[in-house]
C-alpha positions as CSV (number, residue, x, y, z in Angstrom):
1,M,18.9,-37.5,-1.4
2,D,22.4,-36.1,-1.0
3,Y,24.0,-33.3,-2.9
4,D,27.6,-32.1,-3.0
5,S,28.2,-28.4,-2.9
6,Y,31.7,-27.2,-3.7
7,G,30.9,-23.5,-3.2
8,W,28.1,-21.0,-2.6
9,N,27.0,-21.2,-6.2
10,D,26.2,-24.9,-5.9
11,T,24.2,-24.3,-2.7
12,F,22.4,-21.4,-4.4
13,K,21.5,-23.4,-7.5
14,L,20.0,-26.3,-5.4
15,G,17.9,-23.8,-3.5
16,E,16.8,-22.2,-6.8
17,E,15.8,-25.5,-8.3
18,M,13.8,-26.4,-5.2
19,G,12.1,-22.9,-5.3
20,R,11.1,-23.4,-8.9
21,N,9.4,-26.6,-7.9
22,A,7.9,-25.4,-4.6
23,G,4.1,-25.3,-4.0
24,K,1.7,-23.7,-1.6
25,G,1.8,-25.2,1.8
26,Q,5.3,-26.6,1.7
27,I,7.5,-26.3,4.7
28,I,11.2,-26.6,4.3
29,C,13.2,-27.2,7.5
30,L,16.7,-25.9,7.0
31,N,19.3,-27.0,9.5
32,G,23.1,-26.7,9.8
33,D,25.7,-25.0,11.9
34,L,26.4,-21.3,11.6
35,G,28.1,-20.4,8.3
36,T,27.1,-23.5,6.4
37,G,25.0,-21.7,3.8
38,K,21.4,-21.7,5.0
39,T,20.9,-18.1,3.9
40,V,22.6,-18.8,0.5
41,F,20.2,-21.7,0.0
42,T,17.3,-19.5,0.9
43,Q,18.4,-16.8,-1.5
44,G,18.5,-19.3,-4.3
45,F,15.1,-20.7,-3.2
46,A,13.6,-17.1,-3.4
47,K,15.1,-16.6,-6.8
48,G,13.4,-19.9,-7.9
49,L,10.1,-18.4,-6.7
50,G,10.7,-15.3,-8.8
51,I,11.6,-13.0,-5.9
52,E,14.2,-10.4,-6.9
53,E,14.5,-8.4,-3.7
54,P,17.5,-9.0,-1.4
55,V,17.0,-11.9,1.0
56,S,18.7,-11.9,4.4
57,S,18.3,-14.0,7.5
58,P,15.5,-12.7,9.8
59,T,17.5,-13.4,12.9
60,F,16.1,-10.5,14.9
61,T,12.6,-10.4,13.4
62,I,12.0,-14.2,13.5
63,V,10.0,-14.1,10.2
64,Q,10.5,-12.2,7.0
65,V,7.7,-12.2,4.3
66,Y,8.5,-11.9,0.6
67,D,5.4,-11.8,-1.6
68,E,6.6,-10.6,-4.9
69,G,7.2,-14.1,-6.4
70,R,4.7,-16.6,-7.8
71,I,3.8,-17.6,-4.2
72,P,4.7,-15.9,-0.9
73,L,7.9,-17.0,0.9
74,Y,7.8,-16.9,4.7
75,H,11.4,-17.1,5.9
76,F,11.8,-18.0,9.6
77,D,15.0,-17.9,11.6
78,V,14.1,-19.4,15.0
79,Y,17.7,-19.4,16.4
80,R,16.8,-16.8,19.1
81,I,13.5,-18.4,20.1
82,A,13.8,-18.9,23.9
83,D,10.4,-20.5,24.4
84,I,8.4,-22.4,21.8
85,D,5.3,-20.3,22.9
86,E,6.9,-17.3,21.1
87,M,5.9,-19.0,17.9
88,D,2.2,-18.7,18.9
89,E,2.8,-15.0,19.6
90,I,3.9,-14.4,16.0
91,G,1.1,-16.4,14.6
92,Y,3.2,-19.2,13.0
93,E,0.1,-21.2,12.1
94,D,-1.0,-18.5,9.7
95,Y,2.3,-18.9,7.8
96,F,2.7,-22.7,8.1
97,F,-0.8,-23.4,6.9
98,G,-1.2,-20.3,4.6
99,D,-0.9,-19.7,0.9
100,G,2.9,-19.6,0.7
101,V,5.9,-21.7,1.3
102,C,7.9,-21.6,4.6
103,I,11.6,-22.0,5.1
104,V,12.5,-22.5,8.8
105,E,16.1,-22.1,9.7
106,W,17.1,-23.9,12.9
107,S,13.8,-25.9,12.8
108,E,15.1,-28.5,15.3
109,L,14.5,-25.8,18.0
110,I,10.7,-25.9,17.3
111,Y,10.5,-29.6,16.4
112,D,7.1,-30.2,18.1
113,L,5.5,-27.6,15.8
114,I,6.8,-29.0,12.5
115,P,4.3,-31.0,10.5
116,D,5.3,-34.6,9.4
117,Y,5.2,-33.6,5.8
118,A,7.9,-31.0,6.0
119,I,10.9,-31.4,3.8
120,K,14.1,-31.5,5.8
121,V,17.3,-29.9,4.3
122,T,20.5,-30.4,6.3
123,I,23.7,-28.7,5.3
124,E,27.0,-29.9,6.8
125,K,30.6,-29.0,6.4
126,D,33.4,-31.5,5.7
127,N,36.7,-29.8,5.9
128,D,38.5,-32.9,4.6
129,K,36.8,-32.2,1.2
130,G,37.7,-28.5,1.3
131,F,36.8,-25.3,3.1
132,D,33.9,-24.5,0.8
133,Y,32.5,-28.1,0.5
134,R,29.0,-28.8,1.9
135,K,27.1,-32.0,2.0
136,I,23.4,-31.2,1.6
137,R,20.8,-33.8,2.5
138,V,17.2,-33.4,1.4
139,D,14.7,-35.7,3.1
140,N,11.3,-35.4,1.5
141,P,8.7,-37.6,3.3
142,L,6.4,-37.2,0.3
143,E,8.8,-39.1,-1.9
144,G,8.8,-42.1,0.4
């Protein structure tokens, strides 16, 4: 399904809606170029889960855990992963197959580790439609 975002608020609200509907064990693969709004989407998602603390991209820590919401949120940013084996070192399986929901920014870099049932969210700019415009595609294999 495709969504039009005409600013950060639209991106935030889509994330918030998906967070309200998220369940344990879900994995959200979040892809897009730098500056497209991946963190804004994640901030909305966290709010939808009931998380009130500030959410930022875990670029240098790889994973940030937020557990004050109705289910834990495990926010990965794998942009700086040099070798896929680094994911084993941080115990990614405990998060992917745990009691929370995972958001994985730059998931295409660890494609081989992503389960088939993951929801893929791609955010793209289209400057012909405006500087703040984003096309957001949500591919949910569970919906057929």
